Residue frames as qw, qx, qy, qz and C-alpha x, y, z in Angstrom:
[[0.000, 0.883, 0.469, 0.000, 0.00, 0.00, 0.00],
 [0.295, -0.795, 0.081, 0.523, 2.75, 2.44, 0.80],
 [0.413, -0.097, 0.588, 0.689, 4.33, 1.84, -2.62],
 [0.173, 0.638, 0.647, 0.380, 1.08, 2.78, -4.37],
 [0.186, -0.920, -0.273, 0.213, 0.73, 5.86, -2.21],
 [0.396, -0.571, 0.305, 0.652, 4.28, 7.00, -3.03],
 [0.367, 0.183, 0.667, 0.622, 3.74, 6.39, -6.73],
 [0.075, 0.806, 0.547, 0.215, 0.58, 8.52, -6.82],
 [0.286, -0.875, -0.060, 0.387, 2.27, 11.33, -4.89],
 [0.423, -0.346, 0.474, 0.690, 5.22, 11.31, -7.29],
 [0.287, 0.422, 0.683, 0.523, 2.95, 11.30, -10.32],
 [0.050, -0.910, -0.412, 0.023, 1.00, 14.26, -8.93],
 [0.359, -0.747, 0.142, 0.541, 4.20, 16.22, -8.40],
 [0.416, -0.134, 0.598, 0.672, 5.42, 15.63, -11.96],
 [0.302, 0.688, 0.626, 0.208, 2.25, 16.85, -13.67],
 [0.233, -0.020, 0.060, 0.970, 3.00, 20.25, -15.19],
 [0.259, 0.572, 0.422, -0.653, 0.39, 22.99, -15.08],
 [0.242, 0.218, 0.709, 0.625, -1.48, 22.88, -18.36],
 [0.082, 0.800, 0.594, 0.002, -4.08, 25.09, -19.90],
 [0.267, 0.685, 0.093, 0.672, -4.18, 28.75, -20.72],
 [0.353, -0.230, -0.450, 0.787, -2.95, 31.22, -18.16],
 [0.032, 0.845, 0.515, -0.141, -5.56, 33.82, -17.15],
 [0.414, 0.355, 0.150, 0.824, -5.09, 37.18, -18.82],
 [0.107, -0.392, -0.436, 0.803, -7.40, 39.29, -16.63],
 [0.123, -0.091, -0.427, -0.891, -9.59, 40.41, -19.53],
 [0.353, -0.469, -0.766, -0.261, -12.79, 38.70, -18.38],
 [0.333, -0.618, -0.528, 0.478, -12.98, 40.42, -14.96],
 [0.151, -0.278, 0.086, 0.945, -12.01, 43.74, -16.53],
 [0.185, -0.192, -0.595, -0.758, -14.73, 43.53, -19.19],
 [0.385, -0.562, -0.729, -0.076, -17.42, 42.37, -16.75],
 [0.327, -0.521, -0.369, 0.697, -16.46, 45.12, -14.28],
 [0.022, -0.154, 0.245, 0.957, -16.61, 47.76, -17.00],
 [0.255, -0.348, -0.729, -0.531, -19.95, 46.37, -18.20],
 [0.343, -0.605, -0.671, 0.256, -21.45, 46.73, -14.73],
 [0.179, -0.446, -0.124, 0.868, -20.35, 50.35, -14.48],
 [0.110, -0.022, -0.514, -0.851, -21.90, 50.96, -17.90],
 [0.294, -0.462, -0.808, -0.217, -25.13, 49.24, -16.80],
 [0.239, -0.538, -0.515, 0.624, -25.44, 51.60, -13.84],
 [0.004, 0.345, -0.102, -0.933, -25.62, 54.56, -16.22],
 [0.041, 0.296, 0.825, 0.480, -28.43, 53.09, -18.38],
 [0.030, -0.743, -0.638, 0.200, -31.31, 54.89, -16.55],
 [0.111, -0.704, 0.012, 0.701, -29.68, 58.20, -17.49],
 [0.300, 0.132, 0.680, 0.656, -30.08, 57.52, -21.22],
 [0.240, -0.002, -0.167, -0.956, -32.47, 59.78, -23.19],
 [0.505, 0.184, 0.613, -0.579, -36.17, 59.29, -22.53],
 [0.633, 0.435, -0.276, -0.578, -36.86, 58.59, -26.20],
 [0.282, 0.280, -0.915, -0.068, -35.33, 55.13, -25.88],
 [0.724, -0.322, -0.506, -0.340, -37.55, 52.19, -24.91],
 [0.575, -0.668, 0.283, -0.378, -37.93, 51.47, -21.20],
 [0.986, -0.123, 0.060, 0.092, -36.49, 47.96, -21.50],
 [0.688, 0.462, -0.163, 0.536, -33.26, 49.46, -22.84],
 [0.045, -0.720, 0.270, -0.638, -33.06, 52.10, -20.12],
 [0.566, -0.515, 0.412, -0.495, -34.07, 50.04, -17.10],
 [0.970, 0.064, -0.198, -0.121, -33.51, 46.42, -18.16],
 [0.652, 0.377, -0.509, 0.417, -29.76, 46.28, -17.52],
 [0.254, -0.603, 0.412, -0.635, -30.20, 47.67, -14.01],
 [0.903, -0.275, 0.090, -0.317, -31.56, 44.30, -12.89],
 [0.942, 0.168, -0.173, 0.233, -28.29, 42.63, -13.87],
 [0.120, 0.829, -0.378, 0.393, -25.89, 45.05, -12.18],
 [0.573, -0.594, 0.486, -0.286, -25.51, 43.20, -8.90],
 [0.958, -0.010, 0.285, 0.037, -25.08, 39.66, -10.31],
 [0.723, 0.596, -0.077, 0.341, -22.58, 40.79, -12.96],
 [0.048, -0.836, 0.390, -0.383, -20.67, 42.88, -10.41],
 [0.754, -0.448, 0.456, -0.151, -20.37, 39.91, -8.08],
 [0.931, 0.282, 0.166, 0.163, -19.25, 37.81, -11.04],
 [0.429, 0.794, -0.244, 0.356, -16.54, 40.38, -11.87],
 [0.359, -0.734, 0.490, -0.305, -15.24, 40.28, -8.30],
 [0.889, -0.192, 0.411, -0.064, -15.21, 36.49, -8.13],
 [0.848, 0.468, 0.074, 0.235, -13.58, 36.05, -11.54],
 [0.212, 0.854, -0.326, 0.345, -11.01, 38.72, -10.73],
 [0.538, -0.621, 0.522, -0.227, -10.09, 37.06, -7.45],
 [0.943, 0.055, 0.325, 0.052, -9.82, 33.67, -9.20],
 [0.664, 0.678, -0.094, 0.301, -7.55, 35.16, -11.85],
 [0.085, -0.830, 0.441, -0.331, -5.40, 36.79, -9.18],
 [0.791, -0.387, 0.458, -0.121, -5.13, 33.45, -7.41],
 [0.913, 0.271, 0.241, 0.188, -3.99, 31.73, -10.61],
 [0.475, 0.788, -0.129, 0.368, -1.54, 34.52, -11.40],
 [0.589, -0.770, 0.237, 0.063, 0.52, 34.10, -8.25],
 [0.815, -0.161, 0.334, 0.446, 4.25, 33.79, -8.68],
 [0.256, -0.383, 0.377, 0.803, 6.56, 35.17, -11.33],
 [0.538, 0.707, 0.309, -0.338, 4.94, 36.90, -14.27],
 [0.620, 0.136, 0.490, 0.597, 6.02, 36.67, -17.90],
 [0.237, 0.706, 0.426, 0.514, 4.10, 39.74, -19.10],
 [0.214, 0.284, -0.228, 0.906, 5.26, 42.24, -16.49],
 [0.005, -0.312, -0.706, 0.636, 2.12, 42.04, -14.36],
 [0.290, 0.000, -0.258, -0.921, -0.38, 43.49, -16.83],
 [0.507, -0.290, -0.756, -0.296, -2.72, 40.53, -16.32],
 [0.360, -0.372, -0.664, 0.540, -2.66, 41.18, -12.58],
 [0.033, 0.194, 0.103, -0.975, -3.48, 44.84, -13.12],
 [0.416, -0.129, -0.531, -0.727, -6.40, 43.97, -15.37],
 [0.515, -0.354, -0.781, 0.017, -7.72, 41.46, -12.82],
 [0.259, -0.334, -0.498, 0.757, -7.35, 43.97, -9.98],
 [0.181, 0.062, -0.146, -0.971, -9.12, 46.64, -12.01],
 [0.488, -0.248, -0.687, -0.477, -11.96, 44.20, -12.65],
 [0.446, -0.388, -0.721, 0.362, -12.23, 43.50, -8.92],
 [0.102, -0.260, -0.258, 0.925, -12.28, 47.22, -8.11],
 [0.318, -0.039, -0.369, -0.872, -14.90, 48.00, -10.77],
 [0.520, -0.315, -0.764, -0.217, -17.04, 45.09, -9.59],
 [0.361, -0.371, -0.625, 0.584, -16.76, 46.21, -5.98],
 [0.064, 0.160, 0.042, -0.984, -17.68, 49.78, -6.88],
 [0.443, -0.123, -0.534, -0.710, -20.65, 48.56, -8.92],
 [0.494, -0.355, -0.789, 0.087, -21.73, 46.40, -5.98],
 [0.289, -0.369, -0.498, 0.729, -21.45, 49.15, -3.38],
 [0.055, -0.031, -0.170, -0.983, -22.92, 52.02, -5.38],
 [0.472, -0.389, -0.547, -0.571, -26.52, 50.69, -5.55],
 [0.577, -0.434, -0.637, 0.270, -26.37, 49.61, -1.90],
 [0.262, -0.229, -0.250, 0.904, -25.21, 53.06, -0.82],
 [0.206, -0.179, -0.332, -0.903, -27.88, 54.70, -2.99],
 [0.552, -0.459, -0.643, -0.269, -30.62, 52.58, -1.39],
 [0.512, -0.401, -0.518, 0.555, -29.28, 53.34, 2.08],
 [0.127, -0.085, -0.037, 0.988, -29.10, 57.07, 1.33],
 [0.345, -0.304, -0.473, -0.752, -32.63, 57.11, -0.14],
 [0.583, -0.492, -0.646, -0.010, -34.01, 55.26, 2.88],
 [0.413, -0.312, -0.379, 0.767, -32.27, 57.72, 5.21],
 [0.051, -0.068, -0.161, -0.983, -33.79, 60.67, 3.37],
 [0.494, -0.335, -0.520, -0.611, -37.29, 59.21, 3.36],
 [0.656, -0.382, -0.644, 0.097, -37.21, 57.74, 6.85]]
């Protein structure tokens, strides 16, 4: 039994990391999309209501997705970088934009409730 256990441990150590390395673009794009979705109600009134207010319903889920994907990319980008850290900066920017897009509606609701209450 100990021989089998040693063999599996050695085989797990020899397996190189395969697959594409995260580039940080997905969290950056989702974070920027959430910030853009927040501004949709301020579009001109001539546009249909579904275009002005529809994206607002997706702000919070997409913002949380940007934060989670950014943190996952940052976790996978630990260690030495080949590209000078630009992927890390993109992932961090996606996390920041997602966090801002998460907090902004919550602060607006809190402020509105404080004014009305």
